[in-house]
Each structure stands twice: as structure tokens, then as C-alpha cells.
C-alpha positions as CSV (number, residue, x, y, z in Angstrom):
1,M,0.0,0.1,0.1
2,K,1.0,3.2,-1.2
3,Q,2.1,6.3,1.9
4,Q,-0.8,8.5,1.7
5,G,-0.3,12.2,2.3
6,T,3.6,11.9,3.0
7,G,3.5,16.1,2.2
8,R,1.0,17.0,4.2
9,G,1.5,19.3,7.4
10,H,1.0,18.9,10.9
11,E,-2.6,18.1,11.1
12,D,-2.1,15.0,9.6
13,D,0.9,12.9,11.5
14,W,-2.0,11.5,14.1
15,W,-3.0,9.5,11.3
16,R,0.3,8.8,10.0
17,R,1.7,7.4,13.7
18,L,-2.0,5.5,13.9
19,Y,-1.8,3.5,10.3
20,G,2.0,3.2,10.3
21,D,3.0,6.0,7.9
22,G,5.7,6.8,10.5
23,G,3.6,6.4,13.7
24,G,5.5,3.7,15.2
25,A,7.2,3.3,18.5
26,G,10.0,4.1,17.1
27,G,9.0,6.9,14.7
28,G,9.4,4.8,11.5
29,A,7.2,3.4,9.1
30,A,5.6,0.2,10.4
31,G,6.4,-3.1,8.8
32,D,4.1,-5.2,7.2
33,T,3.1,-8.3,9.1
34,G,1.8,-10.1,5.9
35,A,-1.2,-10.5,3.8
36,S,-4.7,-10.4,5.3
37,D,-7.6,-10.3,3.4
38,A,-9.6,-7.7,5.4
39,P,-10.2,-4.6,2.9
40,D,-7.9,-2.0,3.4
41,T,-8.6,0.8,1.2
42,L,-9.1,4.7,2.6
43,D,-13.0,4.2,3.2
44,D,-12.2,1.3,5.2
45,R,-9.4,3.1,7.2
46,V,-11.9,6.2,8.0
47,A,-14.7,3.9,9.2
48,S,-12.6,2.1,11.5
49,A,-11.8,5.2,13.0
50,L,-14.9,6.5,13.3
51,R,-15.9,3.0,14.7
52,A,-13.6,3.8,17.3
53,L,-14.6,7.4,18.1
54,A,-17.9,6.0,18.4
55,A,-16.8,3.6,21.5
56,T,-15.8,6.3,23.5
57,G,-19.2,7.9,23.5
58,R,-19.7,9.8,20.4
59,A,-21.7,9.1,17.8
60,A,-20.9,8.0,14.4
61,P,-22.3,9.0,11.1
62,A,-23.2,6.0,8.3
63,P,-20.7,5.1,6.2
64,G,-20.8,7.9,2.9
65,D,-22.2,10.3,5.1
66,A,-20.1,13.9,5.9
67,P,-18.6,14.1,9.2
68,E,-20.5,16.5,11.5
69,R,-19.2,20.1,12.1
70,P,-19.6,21.6,15.5
71,E,-19.4,25.3,14.2
72,R,-22.6,24.8,12.5
73,P,-25.7,24.1,13.4
74,E,-27.1,20.6,12.0
75,R,-30.1,21.3,9.5
76,P,-32.4,18.4,8.3
77,E,-31.5,17.6,4.8
78,R,-34.6,17.8,2.1
79,P,-34.6,14.4,-0.2
80,G,-32.7,14.8,-3.6
81,P,-34.7,15.4,-6.7
82,A,-33.3,12.0,-7.7
83,T,-33.5,9.6,-5.3
84,G,-36.3,11.3,-3.0
85,K,-35.1,9.6,0.2
86,P,-35.1,11.3,3.1
87,P,-31.8,12.2,5.0
88,A,-29.7,9.9,7.3
89,R,-30.8,10.8,10.9
90,T,-27.8,10.8,13.7
91,A,-28.0,9.0,16.7
92,P,-29.9,10.7,19.7
93,P,-27.3,12.0,22.2
94,P,-26.7,10.0,25.5
95,P,-29.0,11.0,28.7
96,P,-27.3,12.8,31.2
97,A,-25.6,11.3,34.5
98,F,-28.3,13.1,36.3
99,P,-32.1,13.9,35.4
100,T,-32.6,17.2,34.9
101,P,-34.6,19.1,37.6
102,P,-38.0,20.4,37.2
103,A,-38.1,24.7,36.2
104,P,-39.3,26.1,39.1
105,I,-43.4,27.6,39.2
106,P,-42.7,31.3,38.8
107,L,-44.5,33.2,41.7
108,Q,-46.3,36.5,41.2
109,A,-43.9,39.5,41.9
110,T,-44.9,41.1,45.1
111,G,-41.6,43.7,45.4
112,P,-41.2,47.2,44.6
113,G,-42.1,47.9,40.7
114,S,-44.3,45.1,40.3
115,R,-48.2,45.5,39.1
116,P,-50.5,46.1,41.9
117,A,-53.1,43.3,42.5
118,T,-56.9,45.1,41.6
119,P,-58.6,45.4,44.5
120,R,-62.0,43.0,44.7
121,R,-65.0,44.9,44.6
122,P,-67.1,44.5,47.5
123,V,-70.3,42.2,47.1
124,P,-73.4,44.4,48.1
125,P,-75.6,42.0,50.5
126,P,-79.0,40.6,49.2
127,R,-82.1,42.6,49.3
128,G,-83.8,42.9,53.0
129,A,-80.4,41.5,54.6
130,P,-79.3,43.5,57.8
131,A,-76.6,45.6,57.0
132,D,-73.3,44.8,58.9
133,P,-72.4,46.9,62.1
134,P,-69.4,49.3,61.3
135,P,-66.2,48.0,62.8
136,S,-66.0,49.8,66.1
137,A,-69.4,48.7,67.5
138,P,-69.2,46.0,69.7
139,P,-70.5,42.5,70.0
140,P,-74.1,42.5,71.2
141,D,-73.1,39.7,73.8
142,G,-69.1,40.5,74.6
143,P,-69.3,44.8,75.5
144,E,-65.9,46.6,75.5
145,P,-65.3,48.1,78.5
146,G,-65.8,52.1,78.6
147,P,-63.1,54.7,80.1
148,L,-60.8,53.6,83.0
149,P,-61.9,54.5,86.3
150,A,-60.5,57.9,87.8
151,A,-57.3,57.3,90.3
152,D,-56.5,59.2,92.8
153,P,-52.2,58.9,93.4
154,A,-52.4,58.9,97.0
155,A,-55.1,55.9,96.9
156,L,-53.9,53.4,94.2
157,D,-55.3,50.4,96.2
158,E,-58.8,51.4,95.7
159,L,-58.3,50.7,92.2
160,V,-60.7,47.7,90.8
161,A,-60.1,45.4,87.9
162,D,-62.8,45.8,85.1
163,T,-63.4,41.7,85.3
164,A,-62.3,39.4,88.0
165,L,-62.1,35.2,86.5
166,D,-61.2,31.9,88.9
167,G,-61.9,28.1,89.0
168,A,-60.8,25.1,90.7
169,R,-61.8,21.1,90.8
170,Y,-61.8,19.6,94.1
171,G,-62.8,16.1,94.4
172,S,-66.7,16.2,93.0
173,L,-66.8,19.5,92.7
174,T,-65.8,21.9,89.9
175,L,-65.9,25.7,90.8
176,R,-66.3,28.7,88.3
177,A,-66.2,32.1,89.4
178,A,-66.4,35.4,87.7
179,S,-67.2,39.2,88.8
180,R,-67.7,41.7,85.7
181,R,-68.4,45.4,85.5
182,G,-71.8,46.5,84.6
183,D,-72.5,48.2,81.2
184,L,-73.9,51.2,83.5
185,A,-70.3,51.7,85.5
186,R,-68.3,51.1,82.2
187,H,-70.3,53.9,80.4
188,R,-69.8,56.6,83.1
189,G,-66.1,55.3,84.1
190,D,-66.9,54.0,87.8
191,I,-65.4,51.5,89.1
192,R,-67.2,47.9,90.0
193,R,-68.9,47.5,93.4
194,D,-68.9,43.8,92.8
195,A,-66.6,42.0,95.0
196,L,-65.2,38.1,94.7
197,L,-63.1,36.1,96.9
198,T,-62.1,32.6,96.4
199,V,-60.0,30.9,99.0
200,R,-58.8,27.6,100.2
201,F,-58.4,26.9,103.8
202,G,-56.5,23.3,105.0
203,S,-55.3,20.3,102.7
204,G,-56.3,16.9,101.7
205,R,-59.7,15.7,102.5
206,H,-60.0,18.4,105.5
207,A,-59.6,21.5,103.1
208,L,-62.9,23.9,103.3
209,L,-63.5,26.5,100.5
210,L,-64.6,29.4,100.4
211,V,-66.6,31.5,97.9
212,A,-68.0,35.1,99.1
213,V,-69.8,37.3,96.8
214,A,-70.4,41.3,98.1
215,T,-71.9,44.1,96.6
216,G,-70.9,47.9,97.6
217,P,-74.5,49.8,98.1
218,P,-75.2,52.1,95.3
219,A,-73.5,55.9,94.3
220,G,-72.1,55.4,97.6
221,A,-68.4,56.9,98.9
222,G,-66.5,54.0,99.3
223,A,-68.4,51.3,97.9
224,A,-66.1,49.1,96.4
225,R,-64.1,49.3,99.3
226,A,-67.1,48.5,101.6
227,A,-67.6,45.3,99.3
228,R,-63.7,43.8,99.3
229,D,-63.8,44.6,103.0
230,A,-66.9,42.6,103.7
231,C,-65.1,39.8,101.5
232,A,-61.8,39.9,103.3
233,W,-63.1,39.9,106.8
234,I,-65.4,37.0,106.4
235,G,-62.5,35.2,105.1
236,G,-60.7,35.5,107.9
237,A,-63.3,34.8,110.4
238,V,-63.8,31.6,108.3
239,G,-60.2,30.6,107.8
240,R,-59.2,30.7,111.7
241,S,-62.8,28.6,112.6
242,C,-62.1,26.2,109.3
243,T,-61.2,23.3,111.1
244,R,-64.3,23.6,113.3
245,L,-66.6,24.3,111.0
246,A,-65.3,21.4,108.7
247,E,-66.0,18.8,111.1
248,D,-69.3,20.5,111.5
249,L,-69.8,20.0,108.2
250,R,-68.6,16.3,108.1
251,T,-70.8,15.5,110.9
252,D,-73.9,17.4,109.6
253,Q,-74.1,19.6,112.5
254,R,-76.9,22.3,110.9
255,D,-77.4,24.1,114.0
256,A,-74.0,24.2,114.9
257,L,-73.2,25.6,111.7
258,R,-76.2,28.4,111.5
259,S,-75.0,29.8,114.9
260,G,-71.3,29.8,114.4
261,L,-71.8,31.4,110.9
262,Q,-74.3,33.8,111.6
263,R,-71.8,34.7,115.1
264,L,-69.1,35.3,112.1
265,T,-70.9,37.5,109.9
266,D,-72.3,39.8,112.7
267,R,-68.7,40.1,114.3
268,S,-67.8,41.3,109.8
269,Y,-70.0,43.6,109.8
270,G,-69.3,45.4,113.3
271,T,-66.1,45.7,111.7
272,L,-67.6,47.4,108.6
273,R,-69.4,49.6,110.6
274,A,-66.2,50.5,112.9
275,R,-64.3,51.3,110.0
276,A,-67.0,53.8,108.6
277,E,-66.7,55.7,111.3
278,E,-63.2,56.1,111.3
279,R,-63.5,57.4,107.3
280,G,-66.0,60.0,108.7
281,L,-69.0,58.0,106.8
282,P,-72.9,57.1,108.0
283,P,-72.4,53.6,109.5
284,E,-75.8,52.6,107.5
285,R,-74.2,53.8,104.1
286,Y,-71.0,51.3,104.9
287,P,-72.0,48.2,104.4
288,A,-72.2,45.6,101.7
289,A,-74.5,43.0,100.7
290,L,-72.5,39.8,101.6
291,R,-73.2,36.2,100.4
292,C,-71.0,33.2,100.8
293,L,-70.9,29.1,100.4
294,L,-68.8,27.0,101.9
295,L,-67.8,23.5,100.4
296,P,-65.9,21.3,101.7
297,A,-62.9,19.2,99.6
298,D,-64.0,15.7,100.6
299,P,-65.8,13.7,98.2
300,E,-67.5,11.5,100.4
301,C,-69.4,14.8,101.9
302,R,-71.7,16.5,99.6
303,T,-73.5,18.9,102.1
304,R,-73.4,22.9,100.5
305,V,-73.4,25.4,103.0
306,F,-74.9,28.7,102.0
307,F,-74.9,32.0,104.3
308,G,-75.0,35.6,104.1
309,V,-76.8,38.7,104.3
310,G,-78.6,41.5,101.8
311,P,-80.0,40.9,98.0
312,G,-78.4,38.5,95.3
313,G,-79.5,35.1,94.1
314,L,-79.3,31.4,95.0
315,L,-80.4,29.1,92.6
316,R,-79.8,25.3,91.5
317,L,-79.7,24.1,87.8
318,R,-80.9,20.5,87.9
319,D,-82.2,18.6,84.7
320,G,-82.0,21.3,82.7
321,A,-84.7,23.5,84.6
322,W,-83.7,26.1,87.2
323,Q,-84.4,25.9,91.1
324,D,-84.8,28.7,93.3
325,L,-83.2,28.2,96.9
326,E,-83.8,31.3,98.2
327,P,-84.9,31.5,101.7
328,T,-87.8,33.4,100.3
329,A,-88.5,32.7,96.7
330,P,-90.3,35.4,94.6
331,D,-94.1,34.9,93.3
332,H,-92.7,35.8,89.4
333,L,-90.3,33.1,88.9
334,P,-90.9,31.4,85.9
335,R,-89.4,28.4,86.9
336,R,-90.5,25.4,89.1
337,A,-89.8,25.8,92.6
338,A,-86.9,24.0,94.2
339,P,-88.5,21.0,96.3
340,A,-86.5,20.3,99.2
341,D,-84.4,16.8,99.3
342,P,-84.6,14.2,101.8
343,G,-83.2,15.5,105.4
344,E,-82.9,19.2,103.9
345,P,-84.7,21.3,106.2
346,P,-86.8,23.8,104.3
347,P,-86.1,27.6,103.8
348,A,-86.3,30.0,106.6
349,A,-88.6,33.0,105.6
350,A,-86.6,36.2,105.3
351,G,-87.0,40.0,104.1
352,R,-84.9,41.4,101.3
353,R,-84.2,44.7,100.4
354,T,-83.2,45.5,96.6
355,D,-81.0,48.6,97.0
356,G,-78.0,46.6,97.7
357,T,-77.7,48.1,101.3
358,R,-78.6,46.1,105.0
359,A,-80.9,47.6,106.8
360,P,-80.0,47.9,110.3
361,G,-81.7,44.4,111.5
362,E,-82.1,42.7,108.4
363,P,-81.9,39.0,108.9
364,F,-79.4,36.2,108.6
365,L,-80.0,33.8,105.7
366,F,-78.8,30.6,105.9
367,R,-79.7,27.1,104.0
368,T,-78.2,24.1,103.4
369,A,-78.0,22.1,100.1
370,F,-77.1,18.4,99.2
371,A,-75.6,17.7,96.0
372,R,-76.3,15.3,93.3
373,P,-74.3,14.3,90.7
374,G,-75.1,16.1,87.6
375,D,-76.3,19.2,89.8
376,M,-74.9,22.7,89.2
377,L,-75.1,25.3,92.2
378,L,-75.1,29.2,91.2
379,L,-74.3,32.1,93.6
380,C,-74.8,35.2,92.2
381,S,-75.0,38.9,93.4
382,A,-78.1,41.0,92.3
383,G,-77.0,42.0,88.9
384,L,-77.4,38.5,87.5
385,A,-79.6,37.0,90.2
386,E,-82.9,39.7,88.5
387,P,-82.4,39.3,85.0
388,L,-82.5,35.2,85.4
389,R,-85.9,35.9,87.8
390,Q,-87.4,38.3,85.5
391,D,-86.3,37.1,82.1
392,P,-87.4,33.4,81.2
393,A,-85.6,33.8,77.7
394,F,-82.1,34.9,79.7
395,A,-82.8,32.1,82.1
396,A,-83.4,29.2,79.3
397,R,-80.3,30.6,77.7
398,L,-78.2,30.5,80.3
399,A,-79.4,27.1,81.4
400,A,-78.7,25.6,78.3
401,E,-75.4,27.1,78.1
402,W,-74.3,25.2,81.5
403,S,-76.2,21.7,81.1
404,L,-73.5,20.3,78.7
405,P,-72.0,17.1,80.1
406,R,-68.8,19.1,81.5
407,P,-68.3,22.2,83.0
408,P,-67.3,24.9,80.6
409,G,-63.9,26.7,80.8
410,L,-63.1,29.9,82.3
411,T,-63.4,31.3,79.1
412,D,-66.6,30.1,78.2
413,F,-68.1,31.0,81.8
414,L,-67.1,34.1,81.4
415,T,-69.0,34.6,78.0
416,A,-72.1,32.7,79.1
417,A,-72.0,34.9,82.4
418,Q,-72.2,38.1,80.8
419,L,-74.5,38.0,78.4
420,R,-76.4,41.0,77.7
421,V,-80.0,41.4,79.0
422,E,-81.7,44.8,78.1
423,G,-82.7,46.9,81.4
424,H,-80.2,45.3,83.8
425,P,-77.0,47.2,83.5
426,K,-75.7,46.2,86.7
427,D,-72.3,44.8,88.3
428,R,-72.8,40.7,87.8
429,T,-70.9,38.1,89.8
430,A,-71.5,34.9,89.2
431,V,-70.0,31.6,91.3
432,A,-71.0,28.2,89.9
433,V,-70.5,24.5,91.3
434,W,-70.5,21.7,89.2
435,E,-70.9,18.3,90.8
436,S,-69.7,15.1,89.2
């Protein structure tokens, strides 16, 4: 075979080294190894070289096709007029080693220079539908507190929070208590005249719970202070006698309980009158209505004791209906009267005033009640007792709220206790005891 391209330049040097034209190990011509039946033309050698390149990952064109030029994009050839055959197709490139991740979903631009979103046009309400209240209007059952009461820099301890909330669970009873300023006091910026005290004396099965609710006289100087003093002094008196009172409760010594609690209440009111004289106030204008519950923590003792002086409410919710446990029930009570439980003495008759004050000689109120599973005992100030007794719809709604299988949480209890009733803007204090 003749030597090919001996006069060519540097670009053909790799060809001579590969196929024997001066490409041997020593740089000379490769020696002939003998006769061979394999074709040894130029075209055969080009095809062999292309097959070698294809083995390394490059696509090899079919024999007779022109080599690819990477500098110019490949265009599909049209079939010739003579043959009409489609051009040969090159092999597709091999897939990449790793799949290409999908393109991210384009997000709407919200930065500076972006096109603002078109505002939605408000949909008008249908004809006959009530218009929505203005944003500043409070909801009907959750009025917003009004202005803060005026404060004296020298008597900041006279301030009272708008709302008080408390709760506990002992043995078979669950306690919820809430006191809030009435709509009238909120409108005027007056402080809350209702006071609330929830305390525990002792521990374990011998513990004794006391809940006290007091209301100061209306439009009286020091009304809120009088209510808080009444709760504090009756709480201190009961705490000093808690061991004896708890024993009388467990042994059902009702006569001893009545006389002992009346003595403690009289002493507390005597202290209130003395405090009024120290402040230069008429003693008859300083006292407050006071109503209390004694609850033993012992789950085996289900006796509940009520005592106090002045207006308010003591009711029991049993089987979805209200029962009035006051010593004297009003004739217009729109609910069935409370039957006495076996062994429970009948309530003592007592007169009541409705102006929130205790006249000299006003009777002491006392009653015991036996708690049955599922009962709810409600002690409240006059601000809640009056709408309960005078508005059947409100009483039914409150009964439905508090007749659920489980006692409400603190927030739900407060929401129900402050449901608004037209014509009843006084402060409200409610103490509820659920029996399991």
C-alpha cells in the first residue's frame, strides 16, 4: 500500500502514527505483518476510525455521510430530486448522568415596581338582609370596657379591675367564678362595686373552700372598698375557724353551723361599721350585701352551705331547669320551685331589700343543700339574679349553656355569665359549682 499524505502538514501526523506512516514506536514506518483478507482502502480506514470514536461515547455517522461540523448547527436535509430518499438521521445524544430538575413554578412579583393586584369589589348584600355593624361597634354579647375609672395617686389601692375570673377543681366538684363591671359603670367610668373572693383553708380531705360575693351600696362613697372589706373580713373569720367548721360539715351539725356562721357574719359587719366611722361616713351607708358558700373538699361530704346578708341569688340547675333556693322565693319566678331533698330543712323565711344595702336588723340568711351528681349550684349578686328571675328567655339560654355534659372552661363561663339583657346594667358576679 502506498503511503498517503507524506507531504501533508502537522494535522495529518496523528494519522501516520496510527496507521504506519511514520507512527510506530520508534517513529519509523511500520513493518508489514503479512498478507490479510481484510479490506484496506482509505474508506475502510475512515470507517474504522469512526467506529473507534463511537466506542468512546461519540455518535458515528453512517458510512458515506459527511462528518459533523460542530461550528455550524445541523439542518435537516431535504430529499433529493433524483432519489427522493430522506436524509440519514444521526443518533440521539446519550442521556445525562443525572436527571435535569424541573423548572421552578413562577411566583407573582410583590416587590417594588411590580404590578399591584386589582382590588376586589365588595359584593352588596341581598335585599332585605341586615347591614353589617361598623367595625368599631362591639358585639351584642361581649361589650368592650368603657373609660378607665379616675385614679387618685395617693390611693391606688382603691382601684378595681374591670373583670375578675377564677376556678378550681376538688374531688367531685368543679368551681367557676367571674365578676365583671356592669354596662352602666363602664359607660360612666365607675369602678366595679361587686367583689369576689375564692379561697381554700386546710389541705387534703380536710380542706374547706369559701366563696364570698359582696356588693357595695349604689352611689355611695367607698362602695367598692366596703365590698372588698366584707369579703376579706368574712374570709379571715372563716379561716380562723376552718377546722371546727369542716368538722361540723362532715358530721352534719347544721344547728352548730348556723349559729357559728351567723356569729362570724355579725362580727364582720360590726367591723365594717367601725371602719365607716373611722372614715367619717354614716354607718348605715357603708355596709355591703354579702353572700357566701362553704364547700368541703372531701368527696364523701356533699353538703353545701350558703349563708349571708342582703340581696342576690342562690339557684340550682337540675335536669336542665332552674330551682330557686333563696329563703324566700319571689312569686314571679318563671321556673318550678325547688323541692327539698330528703333530710334538707325547709328554707327560713326572710325579707330582702333591693337597693343593695343592709338595713339594721336585716335577717341573716342560711341554707344547706345536698349535692347530687349532675347538679349545678349558682351563687350570684343581684346584677345576675334579677335577669334570671325576670327574663325567662335569658334564664333558658343560660340553662342551655351550663347543662352540657362537662363544665365549661374559664373563658366560656365568663362569656355566658356576661350575656347582655336589656334593662339590667348592674355589675355581675357569678359562682357556679358543678357536681360530678
